[in-house]
Backbone as CSV, one residue per row, in Angstrom:
resi,resn,N_x,N_y,N_z,CA_x,CA_y,CA_z,C_x,C_y,C_z
1,MET,-51.167,-74.428,32.061,-51.944,-74.444,33.539,-51.404,-75.397,33.902
2,SER,-50.836,-75.076,35.573,-50.238,-75.983,36.146,-50.641,-77.126,36.639
3,LYS,-50.137,-78.143,37.494,-50.282,-79.402,37.826,-51.088,-78.904,38.807
4,GLN,-51.127,-77.890,39.834,-51.867,-77.529,40.939,-53.345,-77.357,40.688
5,PHE,-53.120,-76.417,39.651,-54.641,-76.043,39.105,-55.805,-77.312,38.951
6,ILE,-54.645,-77.958,37.955,-55.779,-79.090,37.447,-56.023,-79.857,38.827
7,VAL,-55.380,-80.328,39.909,-55.862,-80.992,40.799,-56.910,-80.369,41.581
8,ILE,-56.997,-79.142,41.879,-57.464,-78.086,42.392,-58.811,-78.425,41.590
9,LEU,-59.057,-78.360,40.163,-60.494,-78.247,39.415,-60.756,-79.685,39.528
10,ALA,-60.045,-80.574,39.629,-60.852,-82.131,39.544,-61.414,-82.030,40.815
11,VAL,-60.733,-81.707,41.858,-61.481,-81.859,43.319,-62.524,-81.148,42.977
12,PHE,-62.819,-79.562,42.668,-63.942,-79.105,42.616,-64.917,-79.725,41.570
13,PHE,-64.759,-80.294,40.617,-65.420,-81.399,40.074,-66.337,-82.293,40.380
14,ALA,-65.313,-82.916,41.413,-65.447,-84.530,42.077,-66.662,-83.637,42.973
15,VAL,-66.314,-83.039,43.774,-67.528,-82.421,45.171,-68.657,-81.946,44.454
16,PHE,-68.589,-81.201,43.515,-69.944,-80.835,42.963,-70.763,-81.923,42.366
17,ALA,-70.208,-83.034,41.647,-70.872,-84.171,41.010,-71.174,-85.069,42.458
18,GLY,-70.769,-84.877,43.802,-71.307,-85.631,44.721,-72.375,-84.947,45.363
19,ILE,-72.722,-83.502,45.448,-73.763,-82.732,45.795,-74.560,-83.118,45.186
20,LEU,-74.811,-83.027,43.533,-75.919,-83.199,42.657,-76.265,-84.540,42.916
21,PHE,-75.425,-85.858,43.144,-75.897,-86.947,43.275,-76.691,-87.112,44.950
22,MET,-76.215,-86.267,45.417,-77.202,-86.435,46.457,-78.187,-86.073,46.761
23,GLN,-78.742,-84.576,45.896,-79.606,-84.216,45.786,-80.889,-85.410,45.244
24,ARG,-79.920,-85.586,43.982,-80.715,-86.571,42.800,-81.186,-87.824,43.701
25,SER,-80.293,-88.223,44.508,-80.861,-89.595,45.579,-82.160,-89.229,46.469
26,ASP,-82.061,-88.057,46.865,-83.354,-87.634,47.825,-84.266,-87.160,47.117
27,GLU,-83.994,-86.702,45.822,-85.548,-86.673,45.216,-86.049,-88.086,44.589
28,SER,-85.133,-88.631,44.063,-85.927,-90.260,43.344,-85.377,-91.176,43.993
29,GLU,-85.166,-91.800,44.876,-85.172,-93.043,45.608,-85.359,-94.094,44.837
30,PRO,-84.237,-94.930,44.197,-84.542,-96.302,43.580,-85.722,-96.950,43.962
31,ALA,-86.669,-97.446,43.109,-87.702,-97.903,43.714,-87.298,-99.456,43.718
32,ASN,-86.503,-99.762,43.182,-85.726,-101.255,43.513,-85.192,-101.535,44.931
33,SER,-85.084,-100.167,45.617,-83.701,-100.344,46.656,-84.423,-101.769,47.594
34,ALA,-83.612,-102.308,48.258,-84.273,-103.484,49.255,-84.972,-103.230,50.718
35,SER,-84.545,-101.681,50.796,-85.244,-101.246,51.797,-86.806,-100.307,51.596
36,ALA,-87.067,-100.126,49.954,-87.952,-99.828,50.302,-89.163,-100.662,49.912
37,GLN,-90.586,-99.800,50.338,-91.997,-100.799,50.159,-92.800,-99.747,49.700
38,PRO,-93.463,-100.549,48.967,-94.861,-99.529,48.354,-95.870,-99.626,49.742
39,THR,-96.315,-98.347,49.403,-97.913,-97.832,50.257,-98.455,-98.924,50.428
40,SER,-99.626,-99.199,51.583,-100.419,-100.280,52.007,-101.605,-99.324,52.542
41,HIS,-102.394,-98.066,51.877,-103.938,-97.572,52.411,-105.008,-98.362,51.613
42,TYR,-105.366,-98.742,52.450,-106.955,-99.451,52.323,-108.232,-98.830,52.998
43,TYR,-109.098,-98.748,52.146,-110.688,-98.019,52.927,-110.957,-99.325,52.808
44,GLY,-111.810,-99.634,54.039,-112.675,-100.976,53.925,-111.738,-102.586,54.274
45,LEU,-112.298,-103.151,53.785,-111.558,-104.221,53.917,-109.677,-104.075,53.595
46,ASN,-108.974,-104.916,54.139,-107.676,-105.148,54.085,-107.669,-106.543,53.267
47,PRO,-107.080,-106.565,52.100,-106.512,-107.914,51.819,-105.622,-108.863,52.427
48,GLU,-104.385,-107.713,52.900,-103.443,-108.196,53.625,-103.853,-108.977,54.619
49,GLU,-105.393,-108.825,55.509,-105.582,-109.454,56.463,-106.122,-110.407,56.414
50,ALA,-106.660,-110.318,55.254,-107.667,-111.767,55.083,-107.329,-112.756,54.752
51,GLU,-107.833,-114.176,55.177,-107.141,-115.738,55.043,-107.214,-115.871,53.656
52,ASP,-108.063,-115.547,52.942,-107.785,-115.551,51.365,-107.541,-114.549,50.389
53,PRO,-106.631,-113.816,50.570,-106.387,-112.395,49.536,-107.298,-112.383,48.606
54,ASP,-107.047,-113.498,47.839,-107.277,-113.817,46.277,-108.639,-113.355,46.256
55,SER,-109.617,-113.678,47.799,-111.085,-114.018,47.611,-111.652,-112.579,47.426
56,VAL,-110.862,-111.396,47.888,-110.936,-110.085,48.206,-111.024,-109.234,46.972
57,VAL,-112.097,-108.304,46.166,-112.286,-107.593,45.228,-111.376,-106.334,45.744
58,THR,-110.229,-106.058,45.035,-109.526,-104.961,45.469,-109.508,-103.794,44.199
59,LEU,-110.054,-102.812,44.482,-110.170,-101.395,43.452,-109.288,-100.355,43.740
60,THR,-108.255,-100.051,43.153,-106.982,-99.468,43.328,-107.162,-98.135,42.275
61,GLU,-106.993,-96.514,42.972,-106.573,-95.934,42.402,-105.179,-95.250,42.334
62,TYR,-104.679,-94.979,41.673,-103.402,-94.058,41.034,-104.243,-92.786,41.415
63,GLY,-103.253,-92.132,42.165,-104.054,-91.008,41.991,-102.627,-89.574,42.158
64,ASP,-103.177,-88.538,42.068,-102.055,-87.372,41.803,-103.174,-86.301,42.961
65,PHE,-102.730,-85.653,44.101,-103.025,-84.779,44.668,-103.500,-83.458,43.897
66,GLN,-102.626,-83.194,43.225,-102.387,-81.835,42.557,-103.549,-81.983,40.731
67,CYS,-104.194,-83.309,40.626,-104.545,-83.430,39.322,-106.090,-82.945,39.513
68,PRO,-106.516,-82.319,38.673,-107.691,-81.413,38.597,-108.763,-82.938,38.473
69,ALA,-108.161,-83.840,37.744,-109.378,-84.680,37.030,-109.209,-85.173,38.379
70,CYS,-108.557,-85.903,39.618,-108.419,-86.492,40.518,-109.540,-86.031,41.467
71,ALA,-109.046,-84.523,41.869,-110.278,-83.851,42.604,-111.454,-84.067,42.156
72,SER,-112.037,-83.982,40.899,-113.045,-84.144,40.109,-113.650,-85.093,40.298
73,TYR,-113.386,-86.469,40.282,-113.415,-87.895,40.778,-113.708,-88.097,42.189
74,TYR,-112.547,-87.487,43.190,-112.680,-87.432,44.504,-114.112,-87.659,45.175
75,PRO,-115.337,-87.081,44.825,-116.529,-87.021,45.765,-117.109,-88.811,45.368
76,LEU,-116.690,-88.842,43.941,-117.426,-90.190,43.402,-116.656,-91.409,44.182
77,VAL,-115.668,-91.062,43.763,-114.861,-92.335,44.528,-114.734,-92.547,45.990
78,LYS,-115.053,-91.196,46.506,-115.268,-91.542,48.162,-116.717,-92.101,48.443
79,GLN,-117.563,-91.828,47.819,-118.993,-92.310,47.607,-119.193,-93.718,47.444
80,ILE,-118.230,-94.513,46.458,-118.145,-95.931,46.403,-117.402,-96.441,47.137
81,ALA,-116.476,-96.129,47.595,-115.736,-96.287,48.620,-116.419,-96.696,50.353
82,GLU,-116.976,-95.783,50.424,-118.078,-95.925,51.612,-118.892,-96.973,51.566
83,LYS,-119.903,-96.716,50.255,-120.864,-97.868,50.042,-120.292,-99.061,50.009
84,TYR,-119.251,-99.514,49.409,-118.698,-100.786,49.305,-117.211,-101.175,50.413
85,LYS,-117.493,-100.657,51.774,-115.990,-100.530,52.548,-116.576,-101.984,53.169
86,ASN,-117.519,-102.866,53.246,-117.822,-104.016,53.904,-117.526,-105.456,52.753
87,ASP,-117.272,-104.666,51.500,-117.355,-105.938,50.339,-116.194,-105.973,49.805
88,ILE,-115.373,-104.725,49.756,-114.382,-104.482,48.762,-113.476,-103.747,49.127
89,ALA,-112.027,-103.963,49.153,-111.098,-103.552,49.603,-110.603,-102.199,48.338
90,PHE,-110.916,-100.691,49.107,-110.538,-99.882,48.139,-109.209,-99.397,48.382
91,GLU,-108.151,-99.012,47.785,-106.747,-98.705,47.848,-106.152,-97.520,47.419
92,PHE,-105.751,-96.544,47.985,-105.060,-95.666,47.273,-103.552,-95.893,46.891
93,LYS,-103.071,-95.329,45.827,-101.620,-95.654,45.409,-101.396,-93.662,45.116
94,ASN,-99.722,-93.634,45.508,-99.350,-92.293,45.032,-99.094,-92.674,43.752
95,PHE,-99.214,-91.772,42.810,-98.587,-91.198,41.470,-98.744,-89.780,41.009
96,PRO,-97.630,-89.351,41.488,-97.552,-87.868,41.485,-96.874,-87.530,39.696
97,ILE,-97.473,-87.000,39.321,-96.948,-86.459,37.812,-96.143,-84.970,37.782
98,VAL,-95.067,-85.366,38.479,-94.886,-83.761,38.484,-94.253,-82.821,37.604
99,SER,-94.457,-83.467,36.562,-93.875,-82.686,35.089,-95.102,-81.793,35.062
100,ASN,-96.067,-81.833,35.245,-97.589,-81.305,35.324,-97.926,-80.482,36.283
101,HIS,-97.739,-81.081,37.462,-97.795,-80.647,38.682,-97.060,-80.743,39.930
102,PRO,-96.268,-79.709,39.854,-94.498,-79.373,40.828,-94.929,-79.236,42.214
103,ASN,-96.598,-79.115,42.186,-96.878,-79.082,44.580,-97.174,-80.640,44.385
104,ALA,-97.260,-81.723,43.530,-97.763,-83.015,43.772,-96.681,-83.757,44.840
105,MET,-95.651,-83.343,44.681,-94.752,-84.619,45.243,-94.779,-84.152,46.556
106,ALA,-94.696,-82.637,46.887,-94.921,-82.548,48.382,-96.310,-82.893,48.721
107,ALA,-97.203,-82.800,48.415,-98.759,-83.006,48.655,-98.611,-84.521,49.241
108,HIS,-97.789,-85.410,48.439,-97.962,-86.952,48.499,-97.069,-87.001,49.894
109,ARG,-96.181,-86.543,49.836,-94.959,-86.523,50.848,-96.130,-86.205,52.649
110,ALA,-96.626,-85.243,52.420,-97.212,-84.616,53.397,-98.511,-85.770,53.823
111,ALA,-99.243,-86.296,53.044,-100.213,-87.545,53.187,-99.296,-88.714,53.534
112,GLU,-98.394,-89.336,53.076,-97.505,-90.243,53.617,-97.237,-89.787,55.238
113,ALA,-96.856,-88.674,54.943,-96.137,-88.374,56.706,-97.240,-88.529,57.652
114,ALA,-98.331,-88.122,57.323,-99.411,-88.152,57.914,-100.034,-89.789,58.232
115,GLY,-99.866,-90.388,57.168,-100.364,-92.006,57.220,-99.326,-92.556,58.257
116,LEU,-98.368,-92.343,58.644,-97.405,-92.960,59.363,-97.560,-92.728,61.112
117,GLN,-98.615,-91.939,61.167,-99.516,-91.518,62.204,-100.940,-91.666,62.308
118,GLY,-101.091,-92.462,61.334,-102.840,-93.262,61.608,-103.667,-91.893,60.915
119,LYS,-103.179,-91.051,60.107,-103.895,-89.834,59.329,-103.862,-89.904,58.044
120,PHE,-103.728,-91.155,57.437,-103.605,-90.689,55.811,-104.722,-90.616,55.001
121,TRP,-105.472,-91.242,55.586,-106.961,-90.993,54.770,-107.875,-89.381,55.213
122,GLU,-107.547,-88.594,56.356,-107.831,-87.348,56.689,-106.949,-86.629,55.975
123,MET,-105.637,-86.599,55.587,-104.780,-86.218,54.949,-105.416,-85.850,53.126
124,HIS,-105.657,-87.522,53.308,-105.649,-87.486,51.797,-107.177,-86.578,51.069
125,ASP,-108.128,-86.908,52.250,-109.298,-85.864,52.024,-109.147,-84.359,52.234
126,MET,-108.421,-84.020,52.939,-108.138,-82.584,53.149,-107.417,-81.763,51.789
127,LEU,-106.534,-82.630,51.436,-105.586,-82.329,49.924,-106.416,-82.222,48.880
128,TYR,-107.544,-82.887,48.679,-108.593,-82.739,47.868,-109.516,-81.925,47.740
129,GLN,-110.167,-82.062,49.023,-111.297,-80.751,49.289,-110.574,-79.729,49.193
130,GLN,-109.297,-79.032,49.589,-108.636,-78.074,49.544,-107.752,-77.952,48.340
131,GLN,-107.412,-78.547,47.315,-106.948,-78.719,46.345,-106.740,-77.097,45.562
132,GLN,-107.448,-75.844,45.459,-107.477,-74.937,44.842,-106.571,-74.070,45.757
133,SER,-106.519,-74.287,46.916,-105.797,-73.052,47.628,-104.396,-73.578,47.702
134,TRP,-103.840,-74.537,47.118,-102.635,-74.415,47.474,-101.800,-74.931,46.337
135,SER,-103.127,-75.409,45.097,-102.425,-76.034,43.706,-101.291,-75.122,43.519
136,ASN,-101.793,-73.527,43.287,-100.590,-72.885,42.665,-99.782,-71.922,43.723
137,ALA,-99.525,-72.297,44.568,-98.948,-71.996,46.012,-97.479,-71.686,45.487
138,GLY,-96.228,-70.900,45.497,-94.934,-71.288,45.383,-94.244,-72.320,46.138
139,ASN,-94.701,-72.156,47.505,-94.079,-73.190,48.224,-95.400,-73.756,49.160
140,PRO,-96.233,-74.421,49.068,-97.085,-75.431,49.645,-96.773,-75.866,50.953
141,ALA,-95.485,-76.114,51.205,-94.908,-76.787,52.621,-95.959,-75.998,53.887
142,GLY,-95.864,-75.095,54.228,-96.308,-74.508,55.432,-97.812,-74.616,55.485
143,THR,-98.716,-74.492,54.080,-100.165,-74.869,54.103,-100.222,-76.434,54.598
144,PHE,-99.235,-77.151,53.934,-99.298,-78.845,54.182,-99.177,-78.860,55.941
145,ARG,-98.310,-78.220,56.150,-98.042,-78.249,57.546,-99.235,-78.029,58.704
146,SER,-100.018,-76.391,58.118,-101.303,-76.342,58.826,-102.224,-77.269,58.940
147,TYR,-102.388,-78.357,57.787,-103.178,-79.312,57.769,-102.668,-80.338,58.482
148,ALA,-101.558,-80.544,58.995,-101.119,-81.779,59.823,-101.303,-81.095,61.570
149,GLU,-100.960,-79.564,61.653,-101.455,-79.230,62.974,-102.960,-79.677,62.935
150,SER,-103.667,-79.428,61.978,-105.399,-79.564,62.172,-105.519,-80.633,62.612
151,LEU,-104.826,-81.707,62.256,-105.016,-83.216,62.430,-104.664,-83.432,63.812
152,GLU,-103.970,-82.985,64.670,-103.149,-82.936,65.553,-101.909,-84.249,65.596
153,LEU,-101.517,-83.552,64.745,-100.186,-84.790,64.511,-99.033,-84.479,65.401
154,ASP,-98.388,-85.317,65.607,-97.155,-84.674,66.411,-95.809,-84.073,65.113
155,MET,-96.018,-82.876,65.500,-95.341,-82.163,64.758,-93.747,-82.276,64.371
156,GLU,-93.381,-82.832,65.564,-91.738,-82.787,65.174,-91.588,-84.118,64.333
157,ARG,-92.483,-84.953,64.979,-92.804,-86.415,63.602,-92.694,-85.969,62.184
158,TYR,-93.827,-85.442,62.437,-94.156,-84.747,60.725,-92.637,-83.953,60.266
159,ASP,-92.627,-83.430,60.707,-91.369,-82.554,60.071,-90.159,-83.675,59.559
160,THR,-90.037,-84.399,60.519,-88.720,-85.751,60.122,-89.357,-86.093,59.142
161,ASP,-90.514,-86.990,59.029,-91.017,-88.166,57.906,-91.467,-87.134,56.754
162,VAL,-92.332,-86.220,56.791,-92.307,-85.433,55.414,-91.260,-85.309,54.259
163,SER,-89.868,-85.222,54.824,-88.574,-84.637,54.370,-88.051,-86.088,54.348
164,SER,-88.297,-87.477,54.957,-87.390,-88.622,55.197,-87.067,-88.945,53.702
165,ARG,-85.964,-89.952,53.334,-85.808,-90.959,52.222,-87.171,-91.986,52.004
166,GLU,-87.303,-92.632,53.585,-88.610,-93.381,53.601,-89.660,-93.313,52.708
167,VAL,-90.542,-92.129,53.150,-91.215,-91.538,52.424,-90.993,-91.491,51.049
168,ASN,-90.208,-91.122,50.403,-89.831,-90.931,49.155,-89.781,-91.765,48.589
169,ALA,-89.278,-92.761,49.262,-88.883,-94.376,48.655,-90.284,-95.284,48.179
170,ALA,-90.733,-94.730,49.503,-92.379,-95.421,49.568,-92.854,-94.768,47.890
171,ILE,-93.056,-93.513,47.807,-93.984,-92.920,47.041,-93.266,-93.471,45.634
172,GLN,-91.958,-93.416,45.500,-91.556,-94.040,44.358,-91.795,-95.328,43.831
173,GLU,-91.910,-96.598,45.174,-92.381,-97.837,44.791,-93.824,-97.695,44.220
174,ASP,-94.652,-96.829,44.854,-95.913,-96.856,44.042,-96.108,-96.414,42.712
175,MET,-95.380,-95.554,42.375,-95.249,-94.893,41.141,-94.446,-96.088,39.948
176,GLN,-93.650,-97.248,40.178,-93.116,-98.011,39.662,-94.296,-99.053,39.426
177,GLN,-95.068,-99.504,40.879,-96.023,-100.124,40.540,-97.195,-99.595,39.339
178,GLY,-97.449,-98.353,39.474,-98.714,-98.285,38.411,-97.985,-98.125,36.937
179,GLU,-96.480,-97.810,36.963,-95.790,-97.658,35.558,-95.938,-99.101,35.095
180,ASP,-95.859,-100.217,35.702,-95.699,-101.571,35.684,-97.084,-102.072,34.981
181,LEU,-98.397,-101.574,35.586,-99.558,-101.824,35.112,-99.700,-101.023,34.003
182,ASN,-99.171,-100.315,33.531,-99.100,-99.004,32.222,-100.047,-97.971,32.591
183,VAL,-100.229,-97.688,33.791,-101.085,-96.432,34.312,-100.272,-94.861,33.581
184,GLN,-100.536,-94.386,33.068,-99.976,-93.396,32.302,-100.875,-91.962,32.486
185,GLY,-101.611,-91.830,33.180,-102.564,-90.575,33.511,-103.522,-90.935,35.005
186,THR,-103.516,-89.840,35.315,-104.270,-89.775,36.618,-105.879,-89.252,36.599
187,PRO,-107.087,-89.884,37.207,-106.706,-90.830,38.082,-107.203,-92.512,37.529
188,GLY,-106.046,-93.024,37.698,-106.038,-94.427,37.135,-106.570,-95.452,37.991
189,PHE,-107.373,-96.206,37.313,-108.231,-97.393,38.367,-107.539,-98.555,37.989
190,VAL,-107.489,-99.367,38.838,-106.976,-101.090,38.807,-107.761,-101.728,39.292
191,LEU,-108.510,-103.047,39.002,-109.409,-103.755,39.519,-108.988,-105.227,39.453
192,ASP,-108.641,-105.661,40.952,-107.652,-106.737,40.665,-106.638,-107.012,40.032
193,GLY,-106.010,-106.008,39.649,-104.654,-106.090,39.196,-104.369,-105.836,37.948
194,GLN,-105.565,-105.132,37.487,-105.889,-105.106,35.699,-106.356,-103.831,35.824
195,LEU,-105.766,-103.010,34.799,-105.940,-101.686,34.437,-107.188,-101.266,33.733
196,ILE,-108.448,-100.740,34.170,-109.611,-100.546,33.748,-109.703,-99.362,33.108
197,GLU,-110.537,-99.011,32.074,-111.045,-97.550,31.750,-111.832,-97.090,32.994
198,ASN,-111.583,-95.748,32.865,-112.282,-94.793,34.179,-113.747,-94.811,33.916
199,PRO,-114.197,-95.320,35.046,-115.808,-95.252,34.830,-116.391,-94.073,34.720
200,ARG,-117.008,-93.716,34.241,-117.822,-92.319,34.225,-118.892,-91.840,34.963
201,SER,-119.487,-92.714,35.562,-120.431,-92.465,36.659,-120.858,-93.441,37.604
202,ILE,-121.337,-92.579,38.883,-121.633,-93.831,39.706,-122.111,-95.182,39.620
203,GLU,-122.686,-95.085,38.475,-123.360,-96.332,38.120,-122.330,-97.452,37.521
204,ASP,-121.761,-96.848,36.613,-120.626,-97.276,35.957,-119.452,-98.072,36.972
205,PHE,-119.050,-97.760,38.213,-118.498,-97.904,39.273,-119.100,-98.763,39.865
206,GLU,-120.651,-99.188,40.002,-121.063,-99.985,40.750,-121.312,-101.044,39.782
207,ARG,-121.884,-100.986,38.743,-121.826,-102.303,37.612,-120.450,-103.051,37.756
208,ILE,-119.201,-102.245,37.562,-117.932,-102.737,37.544,-117.360,-103.585,38.928
209,ILE,-117.580,-103.146,40.403,-117.436,-103.485,41.040,-118.370,-104.898,41.398
210,GLU,-119.727,-104.899,41.184,-120.854,-105.933,41.383,-120.392,-106.769,40.424
211,ASP,-119.860,-106.693,39.608,-119.529,-107.799,38.579,-118.458,-108.531,39.056
212,ALA,-117.316,-107.544,39.747,-116.525,-108.343,40.104,-116.730,-109.094,41.360
213,ILE,-117.430,-108.765,42.383,-117.784,-109.505,43.533,-118.572,-110.621,43.231
214,ALA,-119.481,-110.599,42.127,-120.205,-111.623,41.488,-119.429,-112.970,40.862
215,GLU,-118.274,-112.294,40.262,-117.424,-113.102,39.575,-116.550,-114.135,40.770
216,LYS,-115.915,-113.235,41.513,-115.513,-114.028,43.022,-116.180,-114.886,44.008
217,THR,-117.555,-114.758,43.878,-118.081,-115.545,44.543,-118.955,-116.713,43.875
218,THR,-119.056,-116.550,42.621,-118.865,-117.977,41.908,-117.944,-118.316,41.381
219,GLY,-116.855,-117.802,41.402,-116.053,-118.346,40.456,-115.263,-119.276,41.893
């Protein structure tokens, strides 16, 4: 084997490894990147704007847009978020489980891209309401783009944002936060920073929330 052939082979593998690294970096931006920030999607009160954030009850859902259980919970959660929008902060965090839901990451990217134009909750609702129409698609990007058009987004900006590393990094940050809280499945609910057992009914949700509000008020 000539030295020239060995050099060419080494260069080939170096280039190939570099391509793989770039692809891997785009798919899974390091969660601890200095520029990466978790998302901040609140329905109702925003504790980040409160004089005393610790006085605000925050209910966080770690959700996966392709998860059937999340879609089943969606009407119940929406009802609770609307009922208590003046009393608590309801927050949504990205937790796509791509091993089970191969279209989930694309859906979360679409929601985050919409969020950068102030339409996160509109896209959030549409993705859950239409889950069955895109869940089994080979490539749902066109479907998500049609949703973005229906929301009258700036499509040039949407196309840029939906594939950006910034959007990917924000999703990865949410996932890391969920893992740190021991979220293992979706939906996962966190009340004031503590993982709780999933409520089974609207009455369970109401009891948990009202108990938390009473504790904050009297405490």
